[in-house]
N, C-alpha and C positions, 0 to 999 in steps of 0.2 A: 504494500500500500504506500503510495507516494502522496502525502498530504501537502497542500499548498499553505504557505505562510501568509498572514498569521492564521494558524489552524482554527482558532475559535470563530474567525470571521469568514474565511474562504470556504465555499461549499464543495469544491472539486476534490476528489480523490482519484488519482490514477491507479487502477487496479492492474498490477503488472502480471501478465500471464507468461510464465516461463515456457520453454520449449516442451517440457514434460508435465506442465500443470494440467490437472484433470478438469473436466467441465464441472464436476461436483465441488472441487475446491474453489474454483472461480466463482461459482454461484454462491457459495458460503461467504466469500469475501465481499461480493457485491451486496449481499443482504446485510452483512455486518456494517458496511459503509452506510447503508440507508438507515439502519438502527441508530447510528451515530449522528444522524441528521445531515449526512453528506450526499452529494450526487456522484456516484461512481461512474467512471468511464474505463472500459477495458482496453488496455494497450499491450502490445507485445514487448518482451524484454530485450531492448537494445539500449545502448548508451544514451542517456538523457531522456529516455522514454519519449513522450511527445512534448510536454510542457517545456522542459529545458532544452530540447533539441531545436525548438523554434525560438524560444525566448533568448537564450544566451547568444546566439549569433546576432540577433537584433541589438542587444545591449553592447556586444563587442563592436558592432559596426558604428553604433553611436559614439563609442569611445574613440574608434578610429577617425570618425568625422571631426571630433574635437582635436585629436592628436595631429591630424593633417591640416588643421586650420580652416575647415569648411565652415564652421560656425562655432559659437561659444556654447557654454553649458546651458544657459537659460534659453537660448535660441533653439538648440536641439530639442530640449524638453518641450518647449512651446509648440514646435512643429508637430510633434507626436501627440500632444494633448489636444490641440485645436484641429489639426489636420487628420488625425487618425482616431480621434475620440477615446484616447487612452486616459484613464483617470490620473495618471502621473507619467512624466516623461521617463525614458529609459535610464537616464543618468541618475535621477532621483530614485528610481526603482532599484538600480544597482546599489546605491547607498543603503537603501532599506534592506535588501537581501544580505548585503555584506560584500564588499569588493573581494575579500579573500575567498568567500564562498563562490562568487562568480568566476574567479580565477581557477579555483579547484574544479568546478564543473566544466569549464572550457578545456582544461587539461584532460579530464576524463573523456570528453568528446573527441579531442584531438588524438589522444592515445587509442581510443576505441575504434575510430574510423580511419585514422591515418590521413585525414583530409585536411589540407592547409586552411580551408575556410573556417576551421575551428581554432586556429592558432590565436592565442591571446594577444591583444594589442600590447606593445611595449609600455605604453602609458599605464595600463592597468597593472602590469607586472611591477613597474617602478613604484606606483602608488602603494600597492600592498607591501612591498619590501620596505617602504618608508613608514609603514604603520598607519597609513590613511585607509581605513577599512569601511568608512561610511558612518552610519548612525552609531554603531556600537563603539567606535573610537572617537566620535565627536567631530570627525572630519573625513570628507571624501570629496565628491564634487561640490558639496555644500558643507557649511559649518552647522553643527548641531549643539544647542545649549539645552541643558536639562530644563524641562518645563516650558520651553518656548515652541510655539507652533510656526514661527516665522521661518521662511526658507531664505537663507542667506548664502550667496556664493562663497566658496572657500577662497581665501585670499589669493592663492596662486592662479585662480581663474578669473579674477576681477580684471577688467580692462584698465 
């Protein structure tokens, strides 16, 4: 079972069906998910399942767009919020997930498929190595202060 974060809020559970998983086991896990108040979706067991396989390349491309100077943090997030109807931009979402977690998932995808499209952006690698992990460290693409709901760009990304 792959729960989405934050678990108490998000309804989706990816129910991962392994190569040898029986129909009976899958049905039990689907029912358990429903009993937990979740919406289960059955997916096959491959790196990243569905959610991370689609989400992480998008986040990585947003980071590459920043890294290559296509646009700034706020602009990238605004394009995805207003143009794609996402509730938050990919850079803010990456901060929320944890930049270290994003990096780890991208490495799993890259190792699992051997496809360069999953190679983590050097900016992401550098930020994680420097301890900028997003909300949990207080700094990522944005700065986070305890108790504050205001979204403030991290100093290194201010123009």
